[in-house]
C-alpha positions in Angstrom: 81.7 109.9 108.5 80.8 110.1 104.9 82.9 108.4 102.2 82.6 109.5 98.5 84.1 107.7 95.6 84.5 108.3 91.9 87.3 107.1 89.7 88.9 106.0 86.5 91.7 103.7 87.5 92.6 101.2 84.7 95.2 99.2 86.5 95.4 97.3 89.8 99.1 97.0 90.5 104.0 98.2 94.3 110.0 103.8 102.3 115.9 119.4 109.3 116.8 122.5 110.1 115.8 125.8 108.6 117.6 124.5 105.6 118.7 120.9 105.4 122.5 120.7 105.9 122.7 117.3 104.4 122.2 115.4 101.2 120.2 112.3 101.0 121.3 109.1 99.2 118.6 107.3 97.2 115.5 109.1 98.1 113.2 106.7 99.9 111.9 103.2 99.9 108.6 101.8 98.9 107.2 99.4 96.4 105.6 100.2 93.0 105.7 98.6 89.6 106.9 101.1 87.0 106.8 104.7 86.2 107.0 107.3 83.4 109.2 110.4 83.4 112.7 111.0 84.7 113.9 109.2 87.8 114.0 110.7 91.2 117.6 111.9 91.6 119.9 110.6 94.2 122.3 112.5 96.5 124.1 111.5 99.6 123.0 112.3 103.2 125.0 112.6 106.4 123.4 114.2 109.5 124.8 114.4 113.0 121.4 113.8 114.6 117.7 113.8 114.0 115.7 115.9 116.4 112.3 114.2 116.2 109.0 115.9 116.6 107.1 113.5 118.8 103.5 113.6 119.7 101.1 111.8 122.1 97.4 111.5 121.4 94.9 110.8 124.1 91.3 109.8 123.6 89.3 106.9 122.2 88.1 107.1 118.7 86.5 104.9 116.0 86.9 105.2 112.3 84.7 103.6 109.7 86.9 102.9 106.7 85.1 102.1 103.4 86.8 100.5 100.4 87.5 103.4 98.1 87.1 104.0 94.4 90.2 104.2 92.2 90.7 107.9 91.5 89.2 110.1 94.2 87.8 109.3 97.7 86.9 111.6 100.5 86.9 110.7 104.2 85.1 113.2 106.5 85.7 113.0 110.3 83.7 114.4 113.1 84.7 117.8 114.3 85.8 116.6 117.7 86.8 113.0 116.7 90.4 113.9 115.9 90.8 116.8 118.4 92.4 114.6 120.9 94.0 116.1 124.0 97.6 117.0 123.4 100.7 116.8 125.5 103.8 118.9 124.9 106.8 117.6 123.0 110.3 118.8 122.4 109.0 120.6 119.3 106.1 122.2 121.2 102.4 121.3 121.5 100.9 118.4 119.5 100.1 119.6 116.0 96.4 119.9 115.1 94.5 119.7 111.9 91.3 121.0 113.4 89.0 122.3 110.8 91.4 121.5 108.0 90.9 119.5 104.7 93.9 117.7 103.5 94.6 115.6 100.4 96.6 112.5 99.7 97.8 111.9 96.1 98.2 108.1 96.0 100.6 106.4 93.6 98.5 103.3 92.8 95.6 101.1 93.9 97.8 98.4 95.5 97.9 97.2 99.2 101.0 99.2 100.1 99.5 102.5 99.1 96.0 101.5 100.4 97.5 101.1 103.8 99.3 104.4 103.5 96.0 106.1 102.6 94.2 104.5 105.6 97.1 105.6 107.9 96.8 109.1 106.7 93.0 109.1 107.1 93.1 107.8 110.6 95.9 110.2 111.6 94.1 113.1 110.1 91.0 112.2 112.1 93.0 111.8 115.3 94.4 115.3 114.7 91.0 116.8 114.2 90.8 117.2 110.4 87.4 117.9 108.9 88.1 115.9 105.7 90.7 113.8 104.0 90.5 113.5 100.2 92.4 110.8 98.3 93.2 110.8 94.6 94.5 107.7 93.0 97.1 108.3 90.2 97.0 104.7 89.0 100.8 104.9 88.1 100.1 107.6 85.5 102.1 110.8 85.8 99.4 112.5 83.7 96.7 111.5 86.2 98.9 112.5 89.1 99.3 116.0 87.8 95.5 116.2 87.1 94.8 115.0 90.6 97.2 117.5 92.1 95.5 120.3 90.1 92.1 119.1 91.3 93.2 119.1 94.9 94.3 122.7 94.6 91.2 123.8 92.8 89.0 122.1 95.4 90.7 124.3 98.0 92.4 121.8 100.3 94.5 123.2 103.1 97.5 120.8 102.7 98.6 118.0 100.5 100.6 114.7 101.0 102.1 113.7 97.7 103.5 110.3 97.0 105.0 110.9 93.5 105.6 108.6 90.6 108.5 110.4 89.0 110.7 113.4 89.7 109.5 115.5 86.8 105.9 115.7 87.9 106.8 116.0 91.6 108.9 119.1 91.0 106.2 120.8 88.9 103.5 119.9 91.4 105.5 121.3 94.3 105.9 124.5 92.4 102.1 124.7 91.8 101.4 124.1 95.5 103.8 126.7 96.6 102.3 129.2 94.2 98.9 128.4 95.6 100.2 128.7 99.2 99.3 125.1 100.0 101.9 123.3 102.2 102.9 119.9 100.7 104.7 117.0 102.3 106.5 114.6 100.0 106.2 110.9 100.8 109.4 109.7 99.1 111.5 111.5 96.6 113.6 113.9 98.6 116.4 115.6 96.6 118.2 118.8 97.5 116.7 120.7 94.6 113.1 120.4 96.0 113.9 120.8 99.8 112.7 124.4 99.7 109.5 123.6 97.7 108.0 121.1 100.2 106.9 121.6 103.8 108.5 118.3 104.8 109.7 114.8 103.6 108.8 111.4 105.0 110.5 108.2 103.8 112.9 105.3 104.5 116.5 105.5 103.3 117.0 103.0 100.5 120.7 102.3 101.3 119.9 101.6 104.9 117.2 99.0 104.2 119.3 97.4 101.5 122.3 97.3 103.9 120.1 95.6 106.5 119.1 93.0 104.0 122.8 92.5 103.0 123.7 92.0 106.7 121.0 89.4 107.1 122.1 87.5 104.0 125.7 87.5 105.1 124.6 86.1 108.5 122.3 83.5 107.1 124.4 82.5 104.1 128.1 83.2 104.8 129.2 81.9 101.4 127.7 80.8 98.1 126.2 82.5 95.0 123.6 85.2 95.5 121.4 87.1 93.0 119.1 90.1 93.3 115.6 90.5 91.9 114.9 94.2 91.8 111.9 96.5 91.6 111.6 98.9 88.7 114.8 100.6 87.9 115.2 104.3 87.1 113.7 106.2 90.1 116.4 105.5 92.6 114.7 103.0 95.0 115.8 99.8 93.2 119.3 101.1 92.7 119.6 102.1 96.4 118.3 98.8 97.7 120.8 96.9 95.6 123.8 99.2 96.3 123.1 99.0 100.1 122.7 95.2 99.9 126.0 94.7 98.0 127.9 97.0 100.3 126.8 95.2 103.5 126.9 91.7 102.0 130.6 92.4 102.0 131.7 90.3 99.0 130.3 91.9 95.8 131.7 89.0 93.8 129.1 86.7 95.4 126.4 88.6 93.5 126.3 86.7 90.2 123.2 88.5 88.7 120.9 91.5 89.2 117.7 91.2 87.3 114.6 93.4 87.0 111.4 92.0 88.6 109.5 95.2 88.1 107.7 94.8 91.4 105.6 92.3 89.7 105.0 88.8 91.1 104.6 87.1 87.8 107.7 88.7 86.3 109.7 87.8 89.4 108.5 84.2 89.1 109.8 84.1 85.5 113.2 85.6 86.2 113.6 83.3 89.2 113.2 80.2 86.9 115.7 81.7 84.5 118.2 82.3 87.4 118.0 78.9 88.9 118.5 77.4 85.4 121.5 79.6 84.6 123.0 79.4 88.1 122.2 75.9 89.4 124.5 76.6 92.4 122.5 79.7 93.4 122.1 79.8 97.2 120.6 83.1 98.0 118.2 85.7 96.6 117.6 89.3 97.7 114.1 90.2 96.4 113.1 93.8 96.7 109.6 93.1 98.1 107.6 90.3 99.6 105.0 90.1 96.8 107.7 89.2 94.3 109.3 86.9 96.9 106.1 84.8 97.1 106.1 84.5 93.3 109.7 83.4 93.5 109.0 80.7 96.1 106.2 79.3 94.0 108.4 79.3 90.9 111.3 77.5 92.6 109.0 74.8 93.9 110.9 72.1 95.7 114.2 74.0 95.1 113.0 76.9 97.2 114.1 75.2 100.4 117.7 75.3 99.2 117.6 79.0 98.5 117.8 81.6 101.3 115.4 84.4 100.5 115.8 87.9 102.1 113.3 90.6 101.2 111.6 93.8 102.4 108.2 95.2 103.6 106.8 93.5 106.6 103.4 93.1 105.0 100.7 90.8 106.6 101.2 88.3 103.8 105.0 88.6 104.0 105.0 88.0 107.8 103.0 84.8 107.3 105.7 83.6 105.0 108.4 84.6 107.5 106.6 82.8 110.3 106.4 79.7 108.2 110.1 79.9 107.4 109.6 80.3 103.6 111.3 83.8 103.9 114.3 83.8 106.1 114.3 87.6 106.9 112.5 90.7 105.8 113.3 94.3 106.4 109.9 95.7 107.6 108.3 99.0 108.0 104.7 100.1 108.0 103.1 102.2 105.3 100.2 103.1 107.5 102.6 104.3 110.3 104.6 106.2 107.6 101.4 107.9 106.4 100.6 108.9 109.9 104.1 110.4 110.3 103.7 112.3 107.1 100.4 113.6 108.4 102.2 114.8 111.5 104.6 116.8 109.3 101.8 118.4 107.4 100.0 119.3 110.6 103.1 121.0 111.9 103.5 123.0 108.7 99.8 124.0 108.8 100.3 125.1 112.4 102.9 127.6 111.4 106.1 125.8 112.4 108.7 124.1 110.2 108.8 120.4 110.9 112.0 119.3 112.7 113.6 117.4 111.3 112.2 118.4 107.9 113.4 115.1 106.4 111.9 112.4 108.7 113.2 108.9 108.1 110.7 106.0 108.8 111.9 103.4 111.4 112.3 99.8 110.2 113.1 96.5 111.8 114.1 93.0 110.9 111.5 90.2 110.9 112.7 86.7 111.1 111.1 83.3 111.9 112.4 83.6 115.5 110.9 87.1 115.8 108.3 87.7 113.0 106.7 90.7 114.7 109.6 93.0 115.1 108.5 95.6 112.6 105.6 98.0 113.0 102.3 96.5 112.0 100.5 97.5 108.9 97.0 97.2 110.4 95.3 100.5 111.0 94.0 100.9 114.6 93.7 103.8 116.9 96.5 102.4 119.0 98.9 101.8 116.1 98.4 105.2 114.6 98.7 107.0 117.9 102.0 105.1 118.3 103.1 106.3 114.9 102.2 109.9 115.6 104.4 109.7 118.7 107.3 107.9 116.9 110.7 109.4 116.6 112.3 109.8 113.2 115.1 107.4 112.5 118.6 108.6 112.3 120.5 107.9 109.1 122.4 104.6 109.2 120.1 103.2 111.9 116.9 101.2 112.0 115.4 103.8 114.3 113.1 101.2 115.9 
């Protein structure tokens, strides 16, 4: 395998039928800092059932992953390395990427998206792809658009796009369709783009936020609660908070909702302000674990008196859960999610419409008593094979 890198990142900063018969509330769920451009629109989604496209991959493979440069990387797999033997599924034979070159347009050079990239690379290799190219947008919509155009110019067969904002995503999907290149959107489903993309992979914001609210209600039946959010304006932060409030059950308990911008230092600062303004504060819902760790450090000795519930299931977060510093986290795996998106793209390139076209990523609740409930982030052959065979979650469920 050869790995090429070149780049220009300037920042190191972060969830069908023939036509979808449903609308989807709050796009998806993953962590980033901030964005430019209009927010990803929200809808509402109700579906009777999800008919997952499951796959099983057989064969032992090894993948050398090299730390990549900031803007573009390329991972080339052996021609037979990913051509694992297939078994049939409810949707037909296992999809293949044999002889194909695919691209991943990455949001930012932070761990969440790095794990997504590695999951895509490994899944593509397992499915027989010749090459996987990654382009890092460094949280710049201008760079994202330039990367997308470059991928088209370089003649890739398919694209997985993890967009920063709705405005660029819509335009990029139009460009891909004009070029005849199937594109899977990792987060950002809205009804007005469902015909532009080959498929959609994401968690459901309201579902994960609701799960966090249920945990807070269980752990802390009464007392003041505050929310430290990710960057507002694209739908994820709003969806997490709405779901949390709904399932906490008593909206009046939420005394403050403040922007942490998915930034550990900013979350630390607002946590100090919150505990000063609300000395009786008993609970915090923090939108990701990175911010949560900053909050814990900021609270110091007072942290033991505040119940913290968060999201992600990252390796660093699971350590904090195991130690009891975080009482519960809603966890899902970006590497598994990347693999599932790759499966959708392989189905599209194989000539069949993915079913379901909107595939929801399973999630689980990690607690000190059971800190390994969610899918691991680590990229191994076994983990990615499991993700390629995973069923899509049904709306309103964890799916795990």
